[in-house]
Phi, psi and omega in degrees: 000329183299326185290342183272356180260126182295143181303322181295330176293316179297323178296322179293330178291343178280352180259107184300323186298328178295315180298317183296338178260314189290312185295319174297324177295319177297318179298314180297316181294321181300318181280330181295322182290342180255010190303320186246021182288147176063268182183187180291133168284150186302320180293328177296319177296321180296317178296323176295320177297318178294325181295337176275359179222064185301139180203175179273003178182167178216160186304318188245010175193153174288182191268347192300308184294326176299317178296323177295316177298319178301314180295316179296326180294335177293334180262322188245004184072181179281073190235170175298324179299320182298321184270337186257333183301319177302328180288326177297318177290326177296324176298311179300318180295321180295317178299314181296316182291324178297317178293319180296321178294315178300320180296319177297329180282346178121001177291145179219153174058235186297335179292330175293319176299317180299318179301321179286328180292330181304305179282333182292321187243039172260129180303318180295319180291325177301316180294312184297327181270357174267313184287136180281078178226173181289345187295316179294323176296322178300315178301315180299316180298322177294324177295321175298317180299319179298318180294319178295320184293320180295328176286324176296322178297329178286313183202100185284091181261160178300315179303322180291317180294319178296319178299319179294321178296317177298319178299318177302315182296312179295320179297321177293328176287345176267315181201133185295343180295349173301335176296329176300319180296316181299317179292319179296320178295318179299314179297317181297321179290320182295324184269006181235177179283005176278000184298341178297340176299332183285352177282348180264152177287349187301310181296328181288323176294319179298315179296318179296321179296316179298314180294324177297318178293331179283343190304319180303325178290322178297319177298318177301315179299314183298321181289346181242023175063038172055061182295331182292326177295321176294319178300313181295319180297314180292322180298318179296320187276323191247341190248313187279145179270135177301137181233114177298152182305315181297323181290321178299317179293321178296320178298320179301316181299320183288313188278342178283282178178108186306323181289337181278339186305313180301323182287323177293318179296318179294322178299318178295315180298319181300314181291328181283327189254331185290137181268353182250249185299320183299323182297335179299331185254020178303319180302327179294316181290323178298323176303309182296311183291326178295316178295318179300316180296318178300316181292323177296317180291330179296318173080355180223038186268145172291152182296330184278355182296334181276349187308310183298330182291338178295335180297340176274336181271327183308306183295325177297317180297322179296316179294315181298318180295319179297317179297318180296313183294323178291320181292320182268358181058047177266137181290138184299336181295342176288346172258310184295319184298304181298319180298320180290312183296311180294320179297316180296328180292339180272347184303316181298335178267334181274337180230147181279070183258347183265150168303149189302315182296324177292323178298318179301317180295317181295316180299317181295328183271351182286123184291330182252116181266149177300151183292151174271113184255341180231158179286148178131171180284171182236152180264159177295347176246017172054232186299337179290347180302331180290359177257002186237151172093354185291312179299322179295320178297318179297322178295317179297319179296320179295316180299320179292321179298325180289348175285342177287134178310139187305323182293335183264348185298320183302335181246023175248162184219164168258123182251125182248164182282328183214171185295329180296315179296316181298312181294324179293316180294323174300314185290322188251014179305122186276353183281167181286337180255158179300149182287131176275070188259134176224165178199154176268006186270122174050234188297331179299329177298316180292333177288343170083179184274005179065223183265015183299131179256000176090355183287318183212144177206146172261125177259128173257124182061042181186194009278349182089151185299333182286346182247344184303321186294349180273003179239151177291323183211131176226127179217143178284130183239359180184177181202137177288159180209100176205110186289344181271343182287172172305130188311315183290344178252341178286343177218061187256142178286145172247117187239150175252120181248130184236144171070070176299134187269359180219166180302145181304315180301324179293316180293324181300320178297331178291335183276350186300125178220095175263103178195000000 
């Protein structure tokens, strides 16, 4: 493989500064060209709905990313650009920080490029940095933490520790999994010679600062009887599919980058076994392995939950690979080549760059299918199904709503099965007035039934046999039709329900679904 790479290309790989500029630009450009492809993902619609109701917390997520979407919407409107552009920049930032961290650890030349290729060409990272959700921001925050930590290991100053504490606080306001990082770092420091850092007040002040910044969200939770704990408990029991440990590890290999796996594994082994340079970076590897062990023991974790912890392993793996190749006199293209080729092959599945019909063909021909993490049917375009069918659903809901006598409409509502349907109908409602949409799912339950008096309601994807008996009359008046959408929503009934037989607050409690 070495012979096919031009000497001038290899010489350019020896210049770290080129990598530090070029690879982040490539990451940004790769995501920018896909920014408005296909349509809104259901969670993106949900975040837009939450952004119109700013608060210090929500049933299924903290407030930071919602606030970011709100700010972006002031410039770009309630658009795909508003929810996805921050993730494109987070991708570029993660690539840059991973390379900078590797460089601080001692990587030089082609190893810096390798460190950047790990997050740039990972199938899982491509997905996380495309969808406008808090997950990609979480990965970026962990990458910032890795960069701060390597500098703290060099020289633990107050500004660096305070910066890490602020990052912890903001990260917790974005996603509670930042607590995994805090626990992983503590464990990593305790089992290494870095434990002397704990003799200083600096780490304790940083932790206190982070928890203090997180406090408004904790207060919000306490005042609402801790809804997120109920959400997590129900999600584990009713929503997530059990995943055996061997299957979880196999999924990691597939969704990361198969060619990168040997180098990541060697990097972890090097830090665990080496008595010299590798041992210096043991805390970084302990973070990754600690989170992995926690997820394995949980048994019902999504494959992407481990993604942020890889930002601590990537730079270690790059340094370890360089030391091995130099010692064994192995040409660097044996690392760069496979990681690049395999990574590029995952781009059509990780990003929506193909025409839809071509995507269907590619998905059908792919021998390894993405894992099933939630219960339910699957679409021929898999995860992209959540980007299709929303405008059509909103039109069907509107047509059914218009069947209600005009005098009764102001106190009637559209009731949906989940937050994605509710947020989509709000966003694509074709009528001149705002959509009176409610749902018992997650945060929509806390927002309540509005002005509904129980006389009439349009049910989208419901009401279901367990709820029909609470109405005097229920009849199907329409049906969605989109073969690319999630199956249960691509052919979902639209029903008109009349004459609620019990008080609205009592019925509303029956709709509660935190999961």
